[in-house]
Biotite code that builds the C-alpha atoms (Angstrom):
import biotite.structure as struc

atoms = struc.array([
    struc.Atom([-25.119, 4.876, -3.263], chain_id="A", res_id=1, res_name="MET", atom_name="CA", element="C"),
    struc.Atom([-27.526, 4.088, -0.453], chain_id="A", res_id=2, res_name="LEU", atom_name="CA", element="C"),
    struc.Atom([-31.138, 3.455, -1.401], chain_id="A", res_id=3, res_name="ASP", atom_name="CA", element="C"),
    struc.Atom([-33.384, 5.391, 0.961], chain_id="A", res_id=4, res_name="LEU", atom_name="CA", element="C"),
    struc.Atom([-36.393, 4.567, -1.231], chain_id="A", res_id=5, res_name="ASN", atom_name="CA", element="C"),
    struc.Atom([-36.816, 1.346, 0.731], chain_id="A", res_id=6, res_name="VAL", atom_name="CA", element="C"),
    struc.Atom([-37.427, 3.423, 3.867], chain_id="A", res_id=7, res_name="LEU", atom_name="CA", element="C"),
    struc.Atom([-39.736, 5.901, 2.157], chain_id="A", res_id=8, res_name="VAL", atom_name="CA", element="C"),
    struc.Atom([-41.857, 3.118, 0.686], chain_id="A", res_id=9, res_name="GLN", atom_name="CA", element="C"),
    struc.Atom([-42.093, 1.367, 4.068], chain_id="A", res_id=10, res_name="SER", atom_name="CA", element="C"),
    struc.Atom([-43.670, 4.232, 6.032], chain_id="A", res_id=11, res_name="ALA", atom_name="CA", element="C"),
    struc.Atom([-46.489, 3.257, 8.424], chain_id="A", res_id=12, res_name="PRO", atom_name="CA", element="C"),
    struc.Atom([-50.109, 3.755, 7.348], chain_id="A", res_id=13, res_name="GLY", atom_name="CA", element="C"),
    struc.Atom([-50.783, 6.679, 9.701], chain_id="A", res_id=14, res_name="ASN", atom_name="CA", element="C"),
    struc.Atom([-47.575, 8.469, 8.795], chain_id="A", res_id=15, res_name="GLY", atom_name="CA", element="C"),
    struc.Atom([-45.188, 9.159, 5.994], chain_id="A", res_id=16, res_name="SER", atom_name="CA", element="C"),
    struc.Atom([-41.575, 9.968, 5.270], chain_id="A", res_id=17, res_name="SER", atom_name="CA", element="C"),
    struc.Atom([-39.275, 11.495, 2.718], chain_id="A", res_id=18, res_name="MET", atom_name="CA", element="C"),
    struc.Atom([-35.611, 11.263, 1.875], chain_id="A", res_id=19, res_name="ALA", atom_name="CA", element="C"),
    struc.Atom([-33.055, 13.643, 0.452], chain_id="A", res_id=20, res_name="PHE", atom_name="CA", element="C"),
    struc.Atom([-29.418, 12.603, 0.066], chain_id="A", res_id=21, res_name="VAL", atom_name="CA", element="C"),
    struc.Atom([-28.640, 11.414, 3.619], chain_id="A", res_id=22, res_name="ASP", atom_name="CA", element="C"),
    struc.Atom([-31.657, 12.902, 5.431], chain_id="A", res_id=23, res_name="ASP", atom_name="CA", element="C"),
    struc.Atom([-34.615, 10.728, 6.323], chain_id="A", res_id=24, res_name="TYR", atom_name="CA", element="C"),
    struc.Atom([-37.446, 12.471, 8.199], chain_id="A", res_id=25, res_name="PRO", atom_name="CA", element="C"),
    struc.Atom([-40.467, 10.340, 9.096], chain_id="A", res_id=26, res_name="ALA", atom_name="CA", element="C"),
    struc.Atom([-43.659, 11.347, 10.868], chain_id="A", res_id=27, res_name="TRP", atom_name="CA", element="C"),
    struc.Atom([-46.741, 9.894, 12.476], chain_id="A", res_id=28, res_name="ILE", atom_name="CA", element="C"),
    struc.Atom([-50.145, 11.537, 12.874], chain_id="A", res_id=29, res_name="ALA", atom_name="CA", element="C"),
    struc.Atom([-52.176, 10.312, 15.815], chain_id="A", res_id=30, res_name="GLY", atom_name="CA", element="C"),
    struc.Atom([-54.387, 11.252, 18.732], chain_id="A", res_id=31, res_name="PRO", atom_name="CA", element="C"),
    struc.Atom([-51.614, 11.697, 21.297], chain_id="A", res_id=32, res_name="SER", atom_name="CA", element="C"),
    struc.Atom([-47.886, 12.186, 21.640], chain_id="A", res_id=33, res_name="ALA", atom_name="CA", element="C"),
    struc.Atom([-47.622, 8.965, 23.652], chain_id="A", res_id=34, res_name="GLU", atom_name="CA", element="C"),
    struc.Atom([-49.319, 6.888, 20.935], chain_id="A", res_id=35, res_name="GLU", atom_name="CA", element="C"),
    struc.Atom([-47.190, 8.510, 18.232], chain_id="A", res_id=36, res_name="ASN", atom_name="CA", element="C"),
    struc.Atom([-44.017, 7.823, 20.196], chain_id="A", res_id=37, res_name="THR", atom_name="CA", element="C"),
    struc.Atom([-45.036, 4.190, 20.639], chain_id="A", res_id=38, res_name="GLN", atom_name="CA", element="C"),
    struc.Atom([-45.797, 3.814, 16.914], chain_id="A", res_id=39, res_name="THR", atom_name="CA", element="C"),
    struc.Atom([-42.414, 5.274, 15.998], chain_id="A", res_id=40, res_name="ILE", atom_name="CA", element="C"),
    struc.Atom([-40.702, 2.999, 18.535], chain_id="A", res_id=41, res_name="GLN", atom_name="CA", element="C"),
    struc.Atom([-42.558, -0.123, 17.386], chain_id="A", res_id=42, res_name="ASP", atom_name="CA", element="C"),
    struc.Atom([-42.633, 0.431, 13.621], chain_id="A", res_id=43, res_name="GLU", atom_name="CA", element="C"),
    struc.Atom([-40.128, 3.009, 12.377], chain_id="A", res_id=44, res_name="ILE", atom_name="CA", element="C"),
    struc.Atom([-37.150, 2.343, 14.672], chain_id="A", res_id=45, res_name="VAL", atom_name="CA", element="C"),
    struc.Atom([-37.062, -1.420, 13.886], chain_id="A", res_id=46, res_name="PRO", atom_name="CA", element="C"),
    struc.Atom([-37.351, -0.635, 10.172], chain_id="A", res_id=47, res_name="MET", atom_name="CA", element="C"),
    struc.Atom([-34.384, 1.765, 10.437], chain_id="A", res_id=48, res_name="LEU", atom_name="CA", element="C"),
    struc.Atom([-32.357, -0.830, 12.329], chain_id="A", res_id=49, res_name="GLU", atom_name="CA", element="C"),
    struc.Atom([-33.096, -3.467, 9.652], chain_id="A", res_id=50, res_name="ARG", atom_name="CA", element="C"),
    struc.Atom([-32.155, -1.015, 6.903], chain_id="A", res_id=51, res_name="TRP", atom_name="CA", element="C"),
    struc.Atom([-28.877, -0.219, 8.673], chain_id="A", res_id=52, res_name="GLU", atom_name="CA", element="C"),
    struc.Atom([-27.975, -3.916, 8.806], chain_id="A", res_id=53, res_name="ARG", atom_name="CA", element="C"),
    struc.Atom([-28.760, -4.547, 5.134], chain_id="A", res_id=54, res_name="THR", atom_name="CA", element="C"),
    struc.Atom([-27.311, -1.313, 3.698], chain_id="A", res_id=55, res_name="SER", atom_name="CA", element="C"),
    struc.Atom([-24.205, -0.967, 5.840], chain_id="A", res_id=56, res_name="GLY", atom_name="CA", element="C"),
    struc.Atom([-25.161, 2.640, 6.658], chain_id="A", res_id=57, res_name="ALA", atom_name="CA", element="C"),
    struc.Atom([-25.530, 3.970, 10.179], chain_id="A", res_id=58, res_name="GLU", atom_name="CA", element="C"),
    struc.Atom([-27.885, 6.533, 11.628], chain_id="A", res_id=59, res_name="PHE", atom_name="CA", element="C"),
    struc.Atom([-26.412, 8.540, 14.468], chain_id="A", res_id=60, res_name="GLU", atom_name="CA", element="C"),
    struc.Atom([-28.632, 8.679, 17.542], chain_id="A", res_id=61, res_name="ALA", atom_name="CA", element="C"),
    struc.Atom([-27.017, 11.991, 18.555], chain_id="A", res_id=62, res_name="ALA", atom_name="CA", element="C"),
    struc.Atom([-28.094, 13.516, 15.218], chain_id="A", res_id=63, res_name="LYS", atom_name="CA", element="C"),
    struc.Atom([-31.603, 12.075, 15.354], chain_id="A", res_id=64, res_name="THR", atom_name="CA", element="C"),
    struc.Atom([-34.103, 14.753, 16.389], chain_id="A", res_id=65, res_name="PRO", atom_name="CA", element="C"),
    struc.Atom([-37.536, 13.857, 17.691], chain_id="A", res_id=66, res_name="PHE", atom_name="CA", element="C"),
    struc.Atom([-40.370, 16.363, 18.085], chain_id="A", res_id=67, res_name="ILE", atom_name="CA", element="C"),
    struc.Atom([-44.099, 16.434, 18.771], chain_id="A", res_id=68, res_name="HIS", atom_name="CA", element="C"),
    struc.Atom([-45.827, 18.930, 16.481], chain_id="A", res_id=69, res_name="LEU", atom_name="CA", element="C"),
    struc.Atom([-49.226, 20.364, 17.384], chain_id="A", res_id=70, res_name="ALA", atom_name="CA", element="C"),
    struc.Atom([-50.670, 23.767, 16.626], chain_id="A", res_id=71, res_name="ARG", atom_name="CA", element="C"),
    struc.Atom([-52.717, 23.979, 19.818], chain_id="A", res_id=72, res_name="TYR", atom_name="CA", element="C"),
    struc.Atom([-51.600, 23.578, 23.425], chain_id="A", res_id=73, res_name="LYS", atom_name="CA", element="C"),
    struc.Atom([-54.387, 21.151, 24.357], chain_id="A", res_id=74, res_name="GLY", atom_name="CA", element="C"),
    struc.Atom([-53.460, 18.759, 21.570], chain_id="A", res_id=75, res_name="ALA", atom_name="CA", element="C"),
    struc.Atom([-51.370, 16.432, 23.760], chain_id="A", res_id=76, res_name="GLY", atom_name="CA", element="C"),
    struc.Atom([-47.923, 17.238, 22.383], chain_id="A", res_id=77, res_name="ARG", atom_name="CA", element="C"),
    struc.Atom([-46.216, 17.747, 25.727], chain_id="A", res_id=78, res_name="ASP", atom_name="CA", element="C"),
    struc.Atom([-44.963, 14.225, 26.214], chain_id="A", res_id=79, res_name="SER", atom_name="CA", element="C"),
    struc.Atom([-41.429, 13.939, 27.504], chain_id="A", res_id=80, res_name="SER", atom_name="CA", element="C"),
    struc.Atom([-41.121, 10.214, 26.857], chain_id="A", res_id=81, res_name="GLY", atom_name="CA", element="C"),
    struc.Atom([-38.015, 9.472, 24.787], chain_id="A", res_id=82, res_name="PRO", atom_name="CA", element="C"),
    struc.Atom([-37.459, 7.104, 21.890], chain_id="A", res_id=83, res_name="LEU", atom_name="CA", element="C"),
    struc.Atom([-34.819, 4.399, 22.217], chain_id="A", res_id=84, res_name="ARG", atom_name="CA", element="C"),
    struc.Atom([-32.566, 4.229, 19.177], chain_id="A", res_id=85, res_name="PHE", atom_name="CA", element="C"),
    struc.Atom([-29.345, 2.249, 18.923], chain_id="A", res_id=86, res_name="ARG", atom_name="CA", element="C"),
    struc.Atom([-29.292, 1.815, 22.691], chain_id="A", res_id=87, res_name="GLY", atom_name="CA", element="C"),
    struc.Atom([-29.606, 5.528, 23.401], chain_id="A", res_id=88, res_name="LYS", atom_name="CA", element="C"),
    struc.Atom([-32.506, 7.669, 24.533], chain_id="A", res_id=89, res_name="GLU", atom_name="CA", element="C"),
    struc.Atom([-33.682, 10.370, 22.130], chain_id="A", res_id=90, res_name="VAL", atom_name="CA", element="C"),
    struc.Atom([-35.839, 12.853, 24.074], chain_id="A", res_id=91, res_name="PRO", atom_name="CA", element="C"),
    struc.Atom([-38.327, 15.150, 22.315], chain_id="A", res_id=92, res_name="PRO", atom_name="CA", element="C"),
    struc.Atom([-36.968, 18.556, 21.399], chain_id="A", res_id=93, res_name="THR", atom_name="CA", element="C"),
    struc.Atom([-38.603, 21.971, 20.895], chain_id="A", res_id=94, res_name="ASP", atom_name="CA", element="C"),
    struc.Atom([-37.423, 22.376, 17.294], chain_id="A", res_id=95, res_name="ARG", atom_name="CA", element="C"),
    struc.Atom([-35.947, 20.482, 14.370], chain_id="A", res_id=96, res_name="VAL", atom_name="CA", element="C"),
    struc.Atom([-34.398, 21.567, 11.104], chain_id="A", res_id=97, res_name="LYS", atom_name="CA", element="C"),
    struc.Atom([-35.426, 19.682, 7.983], chain_id="A", res_id=98, res_name="ILE", atom_name="CA", element="C"),
    struc.Atom([-33.772, 20.707, 4.717], chain_id="A", res_id=99, res_name="LEU", atom_name="CA", element="C"),
    struc.Atom([-33.080, 24.174, 6.084], chain_id="A", res_id=100, res_name="GLY", atom_name="CA", element="C"),
    struc.Atom([-36.595, 24.821, 7.443], chain_id="A", res_id=101, res_name="VAL", atom_name="CA", element="C"),
    struc.Atom([-36.825, 25.048, 11.229], chain_id="A", res_id=102, res_name="THR", atom_name="CA", element="C"),
    struc.Atom([-40.006, 23.560, 12.675], chain_id="A", res_id=103, res_name="LEU", atom_name="CA", element="C"),
    struc.Atom([-40.973, 24.477, 16.226], chain_id="A", res_id=104, res_name="ASP", atom_name="CA", element="C"),
    struc.Atom([-43.333, 22.265, 18.221], chain_id="A", res_id=105, res_name="LYS", atom_name="CA", element="C"),
    struc.Atom([-46.250, 24.704, 17.817], chain_id="A", res_id=106, res_name="GLU", atom_name="CA", element="C"),
    struc.Atom([-45.659, 24.979, 14.044], chain_id="A", res_id=107, res_name="VAL", atom_name="CA", element="C"),
    struc.Atom([-45.502, 28.788, 14.232], chain_id="A", res_id=108, res_name="ARG", atom_name="CA", element="C"),
    struc.Atom([-42.189, 29.197, 12.324], chain_id="A", res_id=109, res_name="PHE", atom_name="CA", element="C"),
    struc.Atom([-41.049, 32.082, 14.564], chain_id="A", res_id=110, res_name="LYS", atom_name="CA", element="C"),
    struc.Atom([-37.556, 30.620, 15.022], chain_id="A", res_id=111, res_name="VAL", atom_name="CA", element="C"),
    struc.Atom([-37.228, 29.932, 11.298], chain_id="A", res_id=112, res_name="HIS", atom_name="CA", element="C"),
    struc.Atom([-38.344, 33.447, 10.362], chain_id="A", res_id=113, res_name="LEU", atom_name="CA", element="C"),
    struc.Atom([-36.012, 35.070, 12.898], chain_id="A", res_id=114, res_name="ALA", atom_name="CA", element="C"),
    struc.Atom([-33.081, 33.013, 11.589], chain_id="A", res_id=115, res_name="ASP", atom_name="CA", element="C"),
    struc.Atom([-33.778, 33.870, 7.958], chain_id="A", res_id=116, res_name="LYS", atom_name="CA", element="C"),
    struc.Atom([-34.383, 37.569, 8.752], chain_id="A", res_id=117, res_name="ALA", atom_name="CA", element="C"),
    struc.Atom([-31.000, 37.702, 10.506], chain_id="A", res_id=118, res_name="GLY", atom_name="CA", element="C"),
    struc.Atom([-29.234, 36.049, 7.571], chain_id="A", res_id=119, res_name="LYS", atom_name="CA", element="C"),
    struc.Atom([-30.994, 38.304, 5.054], chain_id="A", res_id=120, res_name="ALA", atom_name="CA", element="C"),
    struc.Atom([-30.007, 41.377, 7.094], chain_id="A", res_id=121, res_name="THR", atom_name="CA", element="C"),
    struc.Atom([-26.403, 40.203, 7.126], chain_id="A", res_id=122, res_name="LYS", atom_name="CA", element="C"),
    struc.Atom([-26.486, 39.765, 3.329], chain_id="A", res_id=123, res_name="ALA", atom_name="CA", element="C"),
    struc.Atom([-28.054, 43.231, 2.893], chain_id="A", res_id=124, res_name="ALA", atom_name="CA", element="C"),
    struc.Atom([-25.412, 44.821, 5.113], chain_id="A", res_id=125, res_name="LEU", atom_name="CA", element="C"),
    struc.Atom([-22.678, 43.137, 3.081], chain_id="A", res_id=126, res_name="ALA", atom_name="CA", element="C"),
    struc.Atom([-24.176, 44.614, -0.081], chain_id="A", res_id=127, res_name="LEU", atom_name="CA", element="C"),
    struc.Atom([-24.369, 48.016, 1.611], chain_id="A", res_id=128, res_name="HIS", atom_name="CA", element="C"),
    struc.Atom([-20.574, 48.048, 1.761], chain_id="A", res_id=129, res_name="ARG", atom_name="CA", element="C"),
    struc.Atom([-20.403, 48.114, -2.025], chain_id="A", res_id=130, res_name="LEU", atom_name="CA", element="C"),
    struc.Atom([-20.052, 51.725, -3.126], chain_id="A", res_id=131, res_name="LYS", atom_name="CA", element="C"),
    struc.Atom([-20.690, 53.446, -6.441], chain_id="A", res_id=132, res_name="GLY", atom_name="CA", element="C"),
    struc.Atom([-23.216, 50.990, -7.854], chain_id="A", res_id=133, res_name="LEU", atom_name="CA", element="C"),
    struc.Atom([-26.094, 52.020, -10.061], chain_id="A", res_id=134, res_name="GLN", atom_name="CA", element="C"),
    struc.Atom([-29.551, 51.716, -8.414], chain_id="A", res_id=135, res_name="PRO", atom_name="CA", element="C"),
    struc.Atom([-30.520, 49.062, -10.979], chain_id="A", res_id=136, res_name="LYS", atom_name="CA", element="C"),
    struc.Atom([-27.489, 46.975, -9.965], chain_id="A", res_id=137, res_name="THR", atom_name="CA", element="C"),
    struc.Atom([-28.256, 47.378, -6.256], chain_id="A", res_id=138, res_name="VAL", atom_name="CA", element="C"),
    struc.Atom([-31.828, 46.227, -6.883], chain_id="A", res_id=139, res_name="LYS", atom_name="CA", element="C"),
    struc.Atom([-30.638, 43.209, -8.866], chain_id="A", res_id=140, res_name="GLN", atom_name="CA", element="C"),
    struc.Atom([-28.125, 42.255, -6.162], chain_id="A", res_id=141, res_name="LEU", atom_name="CA", element="C"),
    struc.Atom([-30.792, 42.593, -3.491], chain_id="A", res_id=142, res_name="GLY", atom_name="CA", element="C"),
    struc.Atom([-33.217, 40.421, -5.432], chain_id="A", res_id=143, res_name="MET", atom_name="CA", element="C"),
    struc.Atom([-30.606, 37.758, -6.093], chain_id="A", res_id=144, res_name="SER", atom_name="CA", element="C"),
    struc.Atom([-28.664, 37.774, -2.790], chain_id="A", res_id=145, res_name="ALA", atom_name="CA", element="C"),
    struc.Atom([-31.091, 38.948, -0.090], chain_id="A", res_id=146, res_name="VAL", atom_name="CA", element="C"),
    struc.Atom([-34.610, 37.897, -1.061], chain_id="A", res_id=147, res_name="LEU", atom_name="CA", element="C"),
    struc.Atom([-33.828, 34.178, -1.567], chain_id="A", res_id=148, res_name="PRO", atom_name="CA", element="C"),
    struc.Atom([-32.360, 34.083, 1.939], chain_id="A", res_id=149, res_name="VAL", atom_name="CA", element="C"),
    struc.Atom([-35.317, 35.922, 3.469], chain_id="A", res_id=150, res_name="ALA", atom_name="CA", element="C"),
    struc.Atom([-38.030, 33.815, 1.872], chain_id="A", res_id=151, res_name="ASP", atom_name="CA", element="C"),
    struc.Atom([-36.323, 30.412, 2.041], chain_id="A", res_id=152, res_name="TYR", atom_name="CA", element="C"),
    struc.Atom([-38.986, 27.738, 2.436], chain_id="A", res_id=153, res_name="GLY", atom_name="CA", element="C"),
    struc.Atom([-41.819, 30.256, 2.058], chain_id="A", res_id=154, res_name="SER", atom_name="CA", element="C"),
    struc.Atom([-44.230, 27.793, 0.405], chain_id="A", res_id=155, res_name="PRO", atom_name="CA", element="C"),
    struc.Atom([-44.078, 25.886, 3.695], chain_id="A", res_id=156, res_name="ILE", atom_name="CA", element="C"),
    struc.Atom([-44.161, 28.674, 6.297], chain_id="A", res_id=157, res_name="TRP", atom_name="CA", element="C"),
    struc.Atom([-45.999, 31.534, 4.603], chain_id="A", res_id=158, res_name="TYR", atom_name="CA", element="C"),
    struc.Atom([-49.550, 30.098, 4.696], chain_id="A", res_id=159, res_name="PRO", atom_name="CA", element="C"),
    struc.Atom([-49.194, 29.282, 8.400], chain_id="A", res_id=160, res_name="ILE", atom_name="CA", element="C"),
    struc.Atom([-47.203, 32.325, 9.568], chain_id="A", res_id=161, res_name="ALA", atom_name="CA", element="C"),
    struc.Atom([-49.673, 34.744, 7.976], chain_id="A", res_id=162, res_name="THR", atom_name="CA", element="C"),
    struc.Atom([-52.742, 33.228, 9.681], chain_id="A", res_id=163, res_name="GLN", atom_name="CA", element="C"),
    struc.Atom([-52.064, 34.953, 12.986], chain_id="A", res_id=164, res_name="GLU", atom_name="CA", element="C"),
])
């Protein structure tokens, strides 16, 4: 079993990280996208490369998303400068998925909500095909098969999505 705790405990002072099974998201908070990119390049990327060498694990550059998050347009998130990881460029993207929650660069959760609404609708339509069920059973199926899909990650997105 690989020990990602070493990475989590080594996060830079102006950032943090977490790990779950084989996912390792890390983040930096700073005054500009350029400074954040440089901090990630100078501190986090070398740490990941060292961890790869000592653990025998490999991160895949193609599966390594990189995003600048900022709620407001004037916050300096529109940097297009890439990271260099394992000899490959990793350009910033407009969205990333972390443990099933889609983050967009403006932290509005519109893409996440649309995705979950579509999946919840699909689950509801599948339940609709069941005929002859008692209303109590339909309600129970809806609460157990549709609602968890619709509100996935709600402690994260609900406070932000309802501000607008």
